[in-house]
All heavy atoms as TSV, in Angstrom:
chain	resi	resn	atom	element	x	y	z
A	1	MET	N	N	0.846	14.642	8.209
A	1	MET	CA	C	0.276	13.356	8.300
A	1	MET	C	C	-0.194	12.813	7.027
A	1	MET	O	O	-0.948	13.534	6.343
A	1	MET	CB	C	-0.853	13.432	9.418
A	1	MET	CG	C	-1.685	12.153	9.422
A	1	MET	SD	S	-2.930	11.961	10.663
A	1	MET	CE	C	-3.904	13.435	10.435
A	2	TRP	N	N	0.058	11.563	6.699
A	2	TRP	CA	C	-0.295	10.879	5.392
A	2	TRP	C	C	-1.446	10.004	5.758
A	2	TRP	O	O	-1.289	9.189	6.762
A	2	TRP	CB	C	0.922	10.334	4.868
A	2	TRP	CG	C	1.977	11.225	4.232
A	2	TRP	CD1	C	2.971	11.684	4.967
A	2	TRP	CD2	C	2.020	11.864	2.924
A	2	TRP	NE1	N	3.633	12.604	4.232
A	2	TRP	CE2	C	3.180	12.665	2.972
A	2	TRP	CE3	C	1.242	11.675	1.826
A	2	TRP	CZ2	C	3.575	13.355	1.863
A	2	TRP	CZ3	C	1.626	12.448	0.785
A	2	TRP	CH2	C	2.764	13.229	0.740
A	3	LYS	N	N	-2.393	9.994	4.847
A	3	LYS	CA	C	-3.441	8.990	5.004
A	3	LYS	C	C	-3.494	8.214	3.711
A	3	LYS	O	O	-3.174	8.698	2.585
A	3	LYS	CB	C	-4.786	9.667	5.234
A	3	LYS	CG	C	-4.945	10.217	6.633
A	3	LYS	CD	C	-6.374	10.667	6.925
A	3	LYS	CE	C	-6.457	11.208	8.372
A	3	LYS	NZ	N	-7.754	11.507	8.685
A	4	ILE	N	N	-3.987	6.923	3.811
A	4	ILE	CA	C	-4.198	6.113	2.628
A	4	ILE	C	C	-5.434	6.527	1.894
A	4	ILE	O	O	-6.618	6.539	2.397
A	4	ILE	CB	C	-4.349	4.610	2.995
A	4	ILE	CG1	C	-3.176	4.189	3.819
A	4	ILE	CG2	C	-4.655	3.766	1.794
A	4	ILE	CD1	C	-3.278	2.762	4.404
A	5	LYS	N	N	-5.272	6.921	0.628
A	5	LYS	CA	C	-6.366	7.330	-0.231
A	5	LYS	C	C	-6.865	6.175	-0.992
A	5	LYS	O	O	-8.060	6.013	-1.143
A	5	LYS	CB	C	-5.903	8.373	-1.198
A	5	LYS	CG	C	-6.855	8.915	-2.151
A	5	LYS	CD	C	-6.418	10.003	-3.028
A	5	LYS	CE	C	-7.426	10.479	-4.030
A	5	LYS	NZ	N	-6.879	11.440	-4.938
A	6	GLN	N	N	-5.966	5.295	-1.561
A	6	GLN	CA	C	-6.420	4.200	-2.377
A	6	GLN	C	C	-5.304	3.053	-2.246
A	6	GLN	O	O	-4.184	3.354	-2.058
A	6	GLN	CB	C	-6.475	4.696	-3.826
A	6	GLN	CG	C	-6.806	3.641	-4.814
A	6	GLN	CD	C	-6.824	4.133	-6.178
A	6	GLN	OE1	O	-6.296	5.177	-6.540
A	6	GLN	NE2	N	-7.686	3.478	-7.089
A	7	ILE	N	N	-5.860	1.858	-2.379
A	7	ILE	CA	C	-4.934	0.647	-2.515
A	7	ILE	C	C	-5.215	-0.081	-3.647
A	7	ILE	O	O	-6.434	-0.381	-4.034
A	7	ILE	CB	C	-5.221	-0.319	-1.208
A	7	ILE	CG1	C	-4.958	0.475	0.051
A	7	ILE	CG2	C	-4.344	-1.447	-1.323
A	7	ILE	CD1	C	-5.306	-0.293	1.352
A	8	PHE	N	N	-4.279	-0.286	-4.579
A	8	PHE	CA	C	-4.406	-0.908	-5.794
A	8	PHE	C	C	-3.634	-2.233	-5.896
A	8	PHE	O	O	-2.377	-2.287	-5.858
A	8	PHE	CB	C	-3.920	0.057	-6.962
A	8	PHE	CG	C	-4.125	-0.524	-8.368
A	8	PHE	CD1	C	-5.362	-0.753	-8.926
A	8	PHE	CD2	C	-2.869	-0.912	-8.968
A	8	PHE	CE1	C	-5.342	-1.277	-10.183
A	8	PHE	CE2	C	-2.962	-1.505	-10.246
A	8	PHE	CZ	C	-4.114	-1.652	-10.857
A	9	ASP	N	N	-4.315	-3.299	-6.205
A	9	ASP	CA	C	-3.704	-4.569	-6.347
A	9	ASP	C	C	-3.438	-4.724	-7.851
A	9	ASP	O	O	-4.347	-5.196	-8.509
A	9	ASP	CB	C	-4.565	-5.633	-5.676
A	9	ASP	CG	C	-3.928	-7.007	-6.029
A	9	ASP	OD1	O	-2.784	-7.103	-6.357
A	9	ASP	OD2	O	-4.635	-8.026	-5.621
A	10	GLY	N	N	-2.276	-4.494	-8.298
A	10	GLY	CA	C	-1.993	-4.610	-9.704
A	10	GLY	C	C	-1.461	-5.931	-10.213
A	10	GLY	O	O	-1.135	-6.254	-11.326
A	11	ASP	N	N	-1.473	-6.925	-9.286
A	11	ASP	CA	C	-0.974	-8.332	-9.656
A	11	ASP	C	C	-2.053	-9.137	-10.173
A	11	ASP	O	O	-3.036	-9.422	-9.507
A	11	ASP	CB	C	-0.401	-8.974	-8.345
A	11	ASP	CG	C	0.090	-10.306	-8.630
A	11	ASP	OD1	O	0.472	-10.652	-9.802
A	11	ASP	OD2	O	0.359	-11.106	-7.606
A	12	TYR	N	N	-1.938	-9.355	-11.433
A	12	TYR	CA	C	-2.931	-10.191	-12.106
A	12	TYR	C	C	-2.404	-11.669	-12.529
A	12	TYR	O	O	-3.019	-12.325	-13.358
A	12	TYR	CB	C	-3.253	-9.474	-13.420
A	12	TYR	CG	C	-4.033	-8.172	-13.156
A	12	TYR	CD1	C	-3.379	-7.042	-13.450
A	12	TYR	CD2	C	-5.319	-8.071	-12.626
A	12	TYR	CE1	C	-3.974	-5.796	-13.248
A	12	TYR	CE2	C	-5.897	-6.841	-12.316
A	12	TYR	CZ	C	-5.208	-5.724	-12.607
A	12	TYR	OH	O	-5.817	-4.481	-12.367
A	13	GLY	N	N	-1.426	-12.006	-11.754
A	13	GLY	CA	C	-0.906	-13.360	-11.981
A	13	GLY	C	C	0.103	-13.500	-13.263
A	13	GLY	O	O	0.379	-14.597	-13.559
A	14	CYS	N	N	0.387	-12.383	-13.785
A	14	CYS	CA	C	1.183	-12.481	-15.026
A	14	CYS	C	C	2.692	-12.740	-14.572
A	14	CYS	O	O	3.350	-13.313	-15.425
A	14	CYS	CB	C	1.154	-11.089	-15.714
A	14	CYS	SG	S	-0.497	-10.674	-16.309
A	15	GLU	N	N	3.106	-12.272	-13.463
A	15	GLU	CA	C	4.454	-12.415	-13.112
A	15	GLU	C	C	4.507	-13.254	-11.866
A	15	GLU	O	O	3.780	-13.057	-11.001
A	15	GLU	CB	C	4.999	-10.909	-12.766
A	15	GLU	CG	C	5.121	-10.000	-13.979
A	15	GLU	CD	C	5.743	-8.728	-13.658
A	15	GLU	OE1	O	6.340	-8.619	-12.589
A	15	GLU	OE2	O	5.430	-7.806	-14.346
A	16	GLU	N	N	5.463	-14.207	-11.929
A	16	GLU	CA	C	5.520	-15.069	-10.693
A	16	GLU	C	C	6.414	-14.431	-9.668
A	16	GLU	O	O	7.358	-13.793	-9.983
A	16	GLU	CB	C	6.167	-16.414	-11.174
A	16	GLU	CG	C	5.379	-17.297	-12.055
A	16	GLU	CD	C	6.043	-18.546	-12.303
A	16	GLU	OE1	O	6.739	-19.074	-11.455
A	16	GLU	OE2	O	5.756	-19.116	-13.308
A	17	LEU	N	N	6.085	-14.711	-8.429
A	17	LEU	CA	C	6.903	-14.150	-7.417
A	17	LEU	C	C	8.145	-15.173	-7.119
A	17	LEU	O	O	8.028	-16.265	-7.368
A	17	LEU	CB	C	6.038	-14.201	-6.062
A	17	LEU	CG	C	4.808	-13.263	-6.021
A	17	LEU	CD1	C	3.962	-13.418	-4.682
A	17	LEU	CD2	C	5.210	-11.789	-6.141
A	18	GLN	N	N	9.157	-14.512	-6.671
A	18	GLN	CA	C	10.361	-15.209	-6.491
A	18	GLN	C	C	10.034	-15.950	-4.991
A	18	GLN	O	O	9.254	-15.585	-4.271
A	18	GLN	CB	C	11.642	-14.391	-6.220
A	18	GLN	CG	C	11.935	-13.623	-7.580
A	18	GLN	CD	C	12.310	-14.497	-8.604
A	18	GLN	OE1	O	13.011	-15.522	-8.404
A	18	GLN	NE2	N	11.801	-14.263	-9.809
A	19	PRO	N	N	10.822	-17.081	-4.719
A	19	PRO	CA	C	10.654	-17.859	-3.517
A	19	PRO	C	C	10.851	-16.896	-2.390
A	19	PRO	O	O	11.756	-16.092	-2.276
A	19	PRO	CB	C	11.663	-18.837	-3.534
A	19	PRO	CG	C	12.074	-19.097	-5.072
A	19	PRO	CD	C	11.776	-17.805	-5.610
A	20	GLY	N	N	9.850	-16.754	-1.428
A	20	GLY	CA	C	9.946	-16.037	-0.111
A	20	GLY	C	C	9.394	-14.620	-0.352
A	20	GLY	O	O	9.141	-13.888	0.648
A	21	GLN	N	N	9.157	-14.290	-1.624
A	21	GLN	CA	C	8.602	-12.928	-1.920
A	21	GLN	C	C	6.979	-12.916	-1.705
A	21	GLN	O	O	6.362	-13.876	-2.021
A	21	GLN	CB	C	8.912	-12.507	-3.363
A	21	GLN	CG	C	8.702	-11.083	-3.683
A	21	GLN	CD	C	9.224	-10.843	-5.090
A	21	GLN	OE1	O	9.139	-11.634	-5.933
A	21	GLN	NE2	N	9.768	-9.660	-5.288
A	22	LYS	N	N	6.475	-11.825	-1.107
A	22	LYS	CA	C	5.151	-11.720	-0.791
A	22	LYS	C	C	4.533	-10.773	-1.767
A	22	LYS	O	O	5.157	-9.831	-2.302
A	22	LYS	CB	C	4.825	-11.230	0.671
A	22	LYS	CG	C	5.345	-12.279	1.659
A	22	LYS	CD	C	5.109	-11.788	3.077
A	22	LYS	CE	C	5.552	-12.764	4.056
A	22	LYS	NZ	N	5.235	-12.275	5.403
A	23	PRO	N	N	3.140	-10.836	-1.961
A	23	PRO	CA	C	2.497	-10.045	-2.886
A	23	PRO	C	C	2.485	-8.665	-2.472
A	23	PRO	O	O	2.293	-8.370	-1.267
A	23	PRO	CB	C	1.018	-10.590	-2.990
A	23	PRO	CG	C	1.143	-11.948	-2.458
A	23	PRO	CD	C	2.278	-12.092	-1.598
A	24	LYS	N	N	2.647	-7.656	-3.378
A	24	LYS	CA	C	2.777	-6.155	-2.874
A	24	LYS	C	C	1.542	-5.433	-3.707
A	24	LYS	O	O	1.062	-5.948	-4.681
A	24	LYS	CB	C	4.066	-5.567	-3.419
A	24	LYS	CG	C	5.176	-6.087	-2.475
A	24	LYS	CD	C	6.388	-5.157	-2.783
A	24	LYS	CE	C	7.508	-5.596	-1.787
A	24	LYS	NZ	N	8.651	-4.822	-1.860
A	25	VAL	N	N	1.139	-4.398	-3.083
A	25	VAL	CA	C	0.079	-3.482	-3.758
A	25	VAL	C	C	0.655	-2.090	-3.688
A	25	VAL	O	O	1.665	-1.711	-3.020
A	25	VAL	CB	C	-1.119	-3.546	-2.738
A	25	VAL	CG1	C	-1.789	-4.896	-2.736
A	25	VAL	CG2	C	-0.763	-3.136	-1.318
A	26	SER	N	N	0.063	-1.212	-4.593
A	26	SER	CA	C	0.402	0.115	-4.654
A	26	SER	C	C	-0.553	0.945	-3.725
A	26	SER	O	O	-1.808	0.704	-3.810
A	26	SER	CB	C	0.262	0.646	-6.145
A	26	SER	OG	O	1.270	0.033	-6.904
A	27	VAL	N	N	0.022	1.661	-2.912
A	27	VAL	CA	C	-0.792	2.500	-2.017
A	27	VAL	C	C	-0.571	4.011	-2.269
A	27	VAL	O	O	0.462	4.572	-2.275
A	27	VAL	CB	C	-0.329	2.269	-0.492
A	27	VAL	CG1	C	-1.096	3.097	0.481
A	27	VAL	CG2	C	-0.390	0.685	-0.179
A	28	THR	N	N	-1.714	4.698	-2.530
A	28	THR	CA	C	-1.757	6.108	-2.878
A	28	THR	C	C	-2.021	6.772	-1.448
A	28	THR	O	O	-2.974	6.517	-0.778
A	28	THR	CB	C	-2.845	6.587	-3.771
A	28	THR	OG1	O	-2.576	5.803	-5.051
A	28	THR	CG2	C	-2.687	7.984	-4.194
A	29	LEU	N	N	-0.975	7.656	-1.128
A	29	LEU	CA	C	-1.101	8.479	0.057
A	29	LEU	C	C	-1.430	9.962	-0.189
A	29	LEU	O	O	-0.954	10.434	-1.166
A	29	LEU	CB	C	0.228	8.280	0.884
A	29	LEU	CG	C	0.642	7.005	1.152
A	29	LEU	CD1	C	2.059	7.056	1.888
A	29	LEU	CD2	C	-0.194	6.190	2.212
A	30	VAL	N	N	-2.159	10.614	0.695
A	30	VAL	CA	C	-2.430	11.974	0.549
A	30	VAL	C	C	-2.150	12.678	1.864
A	30	VAL	O	O	-2.518	12.063	3.005
A	30	VAL	CB	C	-3.878	12.280	0.006
A	30	VAL	CG1	C	-4.893	11.696	1.064
A	30	VAL	CG2	C	-4.076	13.632	-0.316
A	31	ASP	N	N	-1.617	13.886	1.821
A	31	ASP	CA	C	-1.337	14.610	3.135
A	31	ASP	C	C	-2.377	15.691	3.234
A	31	ASP	O	O	-3.274	15.936	2.458
A	31	ASP	CB	C	0.050	15.149	3.157
A	31	ASP	CG	C	0.448	16.328	2.329
A	31	ASP	OD1	O	-0.626	16.864	1.558
A	31	ASP	OD2	O	1.566	16.567	2.134
A	32	ASP	N	N	-2.334	16.541	4.383
A	32	ASP	CA	C	-3.276	17.518	4.635
A	32	ASP	C	C	-3.370	18.607	3.589
A	32	ASP	O	O	-4.414	19.266	3.449
A	32	ASP	CB	C	-3.039	18.122	6.034
A	32	ASP	CG	C	-3.159	17.122	7.200
A	32	ASP	OD1	O	-3.999	16.194	7.019
A	32	ASP	OD2	O	-2.561	17.267	8.256
A	33	ALA	N	N	-2.312	18.824	2.936
A	33	ALA	CA	C	-2.183	19.755	1.846
A	33	ALA	C	C	-2.705	19.320	0.572
A	33	ALA	O	O	-2.714	20.086	-0.515
A	33	ALA	CB	C	-0.773	20.402	1.817
A	34	GLY	N	N	-3.006	18.072	0.362
A	34	GLY	CA	C	-3.511	17.455	-0.779
A	34	GLY	C	C	-2.392	16.837	-1.627
A	34	GLY	O	O	-2.681	16.421	-2.830
A	35	ASN	N	N	-1.082	16.873	-1.218
A	35	ASN	CA	C	-0.031	16.269	-1.934
A	35	ASN	C	C	-0.238	14.742	-1.877
A	35	ASN	O	O	-0.659	14.211	-0.960
A	35	ASN	CB	C	1.203	16.592	-1.221
A	35	ASN	CG	C	1.578	18.011	-1.204
A	35	ASN	OD1	O	1.513	18.691	-2.371
A	35	ASN	ND2	N	1.821	18.552	-0.111
A	36	GLU	N	N	0.136	14.088	-3.034
A	36	GLU	CA	C	-0.033	12.604	-3.148
A	36	GLU	C	C	1.272	11.967	-3.449
A	36	GLU	O	O	2.229	12.642	-4.079
A	36	GLU	CB	C	-1.033	12.177	-4.199
A	36	GLU	CG	C	-2.355	12.617	-3.881
A	36	GLU	CD	C	-3.400	12.073	-5.008
A	36	GLU	OE1	O	-2.991	11.269	-5.864
A	36	GLU	OE2	O	-4.632	12.397	-4.949
A	37	LYS	N	N	1.455	10.818	-2.892
A	37	LYS	CA	C	2.624	9.974	-3.269
A	37	LYS	C	C	2.190	8.483	-3.280
A	37	LYS	O	O	1.253	8.169	-2.611
A	37	LYS	CB	C	3.837	10.220	-2.323
A	37	LYS	CG	C	3.775	9.486	-1.062
A	37	LYS	CD	C	5.084	9.579	-0.221
A	37	LYS	CE	C	5.688	10.932	-0.152
A	37	LYS	NZ	N	6.861	11.091	0.497
A	38	ILE	N	N	2.924	7.740	-4.054
A	38	ILE	CA	C	2.447	6.338	-4.186
A	38	ILE	C	C	3.694	5.506	-3.567
A	38	ILE	O	O	4.881	5.807	-3.995
A	38	ILE	CB	C	2.331	5.894	-5.723
A	38	ILE	CG1	C	1.047	6.715	-6.217
A	38	ILE	CG2	C	2.024	4.405	-5.740
A	38	ILE	CD1	C	0.765	6.561	-7.577
A	39	VAL	N	N	3.383	4.589	-2.844
A	39	VAL	CA	C	4.255	3.702	-2.260
A	39	VAL	C	C	3.869	2.219	-2.472
A	39	VAL	O	O	2.749	1.991	-2.735
A	39	VAL	CB	C	4.481	3.903	-0.653
A	39	VAL	CG1	C	5.151	5.302	-0.385
A	39	VAL	CG2	C	3.273	3.673	0.025
A	40	SER	N	N	4.824	1.274	-2.484
A	40	SER	CA	C	4.564	-0.115	-2.589
A	40	SER	C	C	4.776	-0.724	-1.041
A	40	SER	O	O	5.615	-0.526	-0.372
A	40	SER	CB	C	5.643	-0.704	-3.495
A	40	SER	OG	O	5.380	-2.055	-3.651
A	41	ALA	N	N	3.797	-1.660	-0.867
A	41	ALA	CA	C	3.803	-2.337	0.464
A	41	ALA	C	C	3.348	-3.833	0.285
A	41	ALA	O	O	2.433	-3.980	-0.655
A	41	ALA	CB	C	2.954	-1.574	1.499
A	42	GLU	N	N	3.795	-4.621	1.136
A	42	GLU	CA	C	3.262	-6.046	1.113
A	42	GLU	C	C	1.845	-5.991	1.657
A	42	GLU	O	O	1.468	-5.405	2.666
A	42	GLU	CB	C	4.110	-6.944	2.094
A	42	GLU	CG	C	5.488	-7.072	1.551
A	42	GLU	CD	C	6.338	-8.034	2.356
A	42	GLU	OE1	O	5.954	-8.430	3.466
A	42	GLU	OE2	O	7.512	-8.324	1.899
A	43	ASP	N	N	0.999	-6.756	0.882
A	43	ASP	CA	C	-0.456	-6.736	1.299
A	43	ASP	C	C	-0.463	-7.319	2.676
A	43	ASP	O	O	-1.420	-6.825	3.482
A	43	ASP	CB	C	-1.151	-7.589	0.314
A	43	ASP	CG	C	-2.599	-7.503	0.385
A	43	ASP	OD1	O	-3.136	-6.403	0.659
A	43	ASP	OD2	O	-3.304	-8.518	0.121
A	44	ASP	N	N	0.189	-8.380	3.099
A	44	ASP	CA	C	0.074	-8.858	4.348
A	44	ASP	C	C	0.396	-7.974	5.509
A	44	ASP	O	O	-0.115	-7.966	6.581
A	44	ASP	CB	C	1.103	-10.186	4.522
A	44	ASP	CG	C	0.605	-11.395	3.789
A	44	ASP	OD1	O	-0.602	-11.375	3.398
A	44	ASP	OD2	O	1.447	-12.256	3.583
A	45	TRP	N	N	1.354	-7.034	5.281
A	45	TRP	CA	C	1.831	-6.051	6.217
A	45	TRP	C	C	0.602	-5.079	6.377
A	45	TRP	O	O	0.390	-4.700	7.610
A	45	TRP	CB	C	3.072	-5.241	5.732
A	45	TRP	CG	C	3.414	-4.206	6.615
A	45	TRP	CD1	C	4.203	-4.495	7.745
A	45	TRP	CD2	C	3.322	-2.839	6.616
A	45	TRP	NE1	N	4.461	-3.189	8.414
A	45	TRP	CE2	C	3.905	-2.307	7.711
A	45	TRP	CE3	C	2.480	-2.089	5.804
A	45	TRP	CZ2	C	3.833	-0.886	7.909
A	45	TRP	CZ3	C	2.458	-0.772	6.054
A	45	TRP	CH2	C	3.120	-0.065	7.129
A	46	LEU	N	N	-0.077	-4.661	5.479
A	46	LEU	CA	C	-1.176	-3.815	5.573
A	46	LEU	C	C	-2.297	-4.524	6.485
A	46	LEU	O	O	-2.880	-3.925	7.382
A	46	LEU	CB	C	-1.866	-3.468	4.281
A	46	LEU	CG	C	-1.032	-2.539	3.320
A	46	LEU	CD1	C	-1.684	-2.494	1.952
A	46	LEU	CD2	C	-0.794	-1.215	3.845
A	47	LEU	N	N	-2.499	-5.808	6.123
A	47	LEU	CA	C	-3.644	-6.489	6.947
A	47	LEU	C	C	-3.162	-6.722	8.418
A	47	LEU	O	O	-3.858	-6.417	9.250
A	47	LEU	CB	C	-3.726	-7.902	6.317
A	47	LEU	CG	C	-4.532	-7.795	4.961
A	47	LEU	CD1	C	-4.477	-9.309	4.266
A	47	LEU	CD2	C	-5.853	-7.306	4.980
A	48	GLU	N	N	-1.771	-7.023	8.658
A	48	GLU	CA	C	-1.385	-7.237	9.927
A	48	GLU	C	C	-1.443	-5.973	10.814
A	48	GLU	O	O	-1.584	-5.955	12.093
A	48	GLU	CB	C	0.104	-7.696	9.939
A	48	GLU	CG	C	0.214	-9.244	9.440
A	48	GLU	CD	C	1.656	-9.498	9.074
A	48	GLU	OE1	O	2.638	-8.687	9.475
A	48	GLU	OE2	O	1.940	-10.647	8.671
A	49	ASN	N	N	-1.377	-4.753	10.161
A	49	ASN	CA	C	-1.362	-3.515	10.855
A	49	ASN	C	C	-2.724	-2.828	10.761
A	49	ASN	O	O	-2.798	-1.724	11.299
A	49	ASN	CB	C	-0.266	-2.621	10.317
A	49	ASN	CG	C	1.076	-3.073	10.751
A	49	ASN	OD1	O	1.549	-2.803	11.895
A	49	ASN	ND2	N	1.844	-3.724	9.829
A	50	GLY	N	N	-3.696	-3.492	10.208
A	50	GLY	CA	C	-5.192	-3.027	10.224
A	50	GLY	C	C	-5.226	-1.718	9.403
A	50	GLY	O	O	-6.138	-1.029	9.668
A	51	LEU	N	N	-4.357	-1.640	8.238
A	51	LEU	CA	C	-4.449	-0.592	7.516
A	51	LEU	C	C	-5.310	-0.755	6.352
A	51	LEU	O	O	-5.334	-1.779	5.651
A	51	LEU	CB	C	-3.018	-0.095	7.020
A	51	LEU	CG	C	-2.057	0.128	8.082
A	51	LEU	CD1	C	-0.664	0.336	7.569
A	51	LEU	CD2	C	-2.377	1.415	8.823
A	52	ASP	N	N	-6.229	0.304	5.998
A	52	ASP	CA	C	-7.113	0.256	4.932
A	52	ASP	C	C	-7.294	1.672	4.513
A	52	ASP	O	O	-6.751	2.655	5.015
A	52	ASP	CB	C	-8.447	-0.267	5.385
A	52	ASP	CG	C	-9.245	-0.827	4.228
A	52	ASP	OD1	O	-8.750	-0.606	3.037
A	52	ASP	OD2	O	-10.286	-1.443	4.512
A	53	VAL	N	N	-8.053	1.976	3.428
A	53	VAL	CA	C	-8.299	3.221	3.056
A	53	VAL	C	C	-8.856	4.140	4.107
A	53	VAL	O	O	-9.715	3.762	4.872
A	53	VAL	CB	C	-9.367	3.211	1.820
A	53	VAL	CG1	C	-9.889	4.608	1.377
A	53	VAL	CG2	C	-8.893	2.435	0.550
A	54	GLY	N	N	-8.324	5.397	4.256
A	54	GLY	CA	C	-8.678	6.305	5.289
A	54	GLY	C	C	-7.778	6.232	6.556
A	54	GLY	O	O	-7.823	7.152	7.380
A	55	SER	N	N	-6.975	5.110	6.577
A	55	SER	CA	C	-6.044	5.001	7.701
A	55	SER	C	C	-4.898	5.884	7.668
A	55	SER	O	O	-4.465	6.242	6.587
A	55	SER	CB	C	-5.467	3.505	7.931
A	55	SER	OG	O	-6.502	2.554	8.043
A	56	GLU	N	N	-4.297	6.313	8.851
A	56	GLU	CA	C	-3.108	7.126	8.841
A	56	GLU	C	C	-1.936	6.190	8.524
A	56	GLU	O	O	-1.816	5.030	9.049
A	56	GLU	CB	C	-2.855	7.686	10.295
A	56	GLU	CG	C	-1.807	8.675	10.494
A	56	GLU	CD	C	-1.693	9.232	11.724
A	56	GLU	OE1	O	-2.746	9.556	12.393
A	56	GLU	OE2	O	-0.498	9.399	12.312
A	57	TRP	N	N	-1.055	6.651	7.576
A	57	TRP	CA	C	0.165	5.905	7.227
A	57	TRP	C	C	1.230	5.972	8.380
A	57	TRP	O	O	1.632	7.116	8.759
A	57	TRP	CB	C	0.652	6.462	5.950
A	57	TRP	CG	C	1.706	5.600	5.358
A	57	TRP	CD1	C	3.041	5.878	5.191
A	57	TRP	CD2	C	1.606	4.236	4.765
A	57	TRP	NE1	N	3.716	4.818	4.685
A	57	TRP	CE2	C	2.862	3.853	4.336
A	57	TRP	CE3	C	0.565	3.385	4.575
A	57	TRP	CZ2	C	3.083	2.613	3.700
A	57	TRP	CZ3	C	0.722	2.191	3.976
A	57	TRP	CH2	C	2.047	1.822	3.507
A	58	PRO	N	N	1.708	4.816	8.862
A	58	PRO	CA	C	2.512	4.838	10.148
A	58	PRO	C	C	3.971	5.232	9.787
A	58	PRO	O	O	4.702	5.662	10.714
A	58	PRO	CB	C	2.431	3.426	10.601
A	58	PRO	CG	C	2.065	2.604	9.376
A	58	PRO	CD	C	1.222	3.532	8.473
A	59	ILE	N	N	4.506	5.088	8.534
A	59	ILE	CA	C	5.956	5.312	8.279
A	59	ILE	C	C	6.091	6.036	6.972
A	59	ILE	O	O	5.181	6.141	6.194
A	59	ILE	CB	C	6.670	4.047	8.182
A	59	ILE	CG1	C	6.032	3.136	7.139
A	59	ILE	CG2	C	6.685	3.298	9.492
A	59	ILE	CD1	C	6.868	1.935	6.755
A	60	LEU	N	N	7.193	6.812	6.867
A	60	LEU	CA	C	7.628	7.455	5.520
A	60	LEU	C	C	8.986	7.692	5.565
A	60	LEU	O	O	9.786	7.771	6.564
A	60	LEU	CB	C	6.938	8.792	5.410
A	60	LEU	CG	C	5.492	8.768	4.574
A	60	LEU	CD1	C	5.141	10.112	4.286
A	60	LEU	CD2	C	5.693	7.886	3.373
């Protein structure tokens, strides 16, 4: 099981989004053994699914 350890919004407005593209964040996940991985996800998707630091990651 993977859980969200950290959510990092690296978008500082330096790069413009393409039409239809949504802002993304980097999500650091950690499993029960302490392994970490970083994935990219749309910020809106996280909000729509009620995901925040400490939440179980639904997909991999």
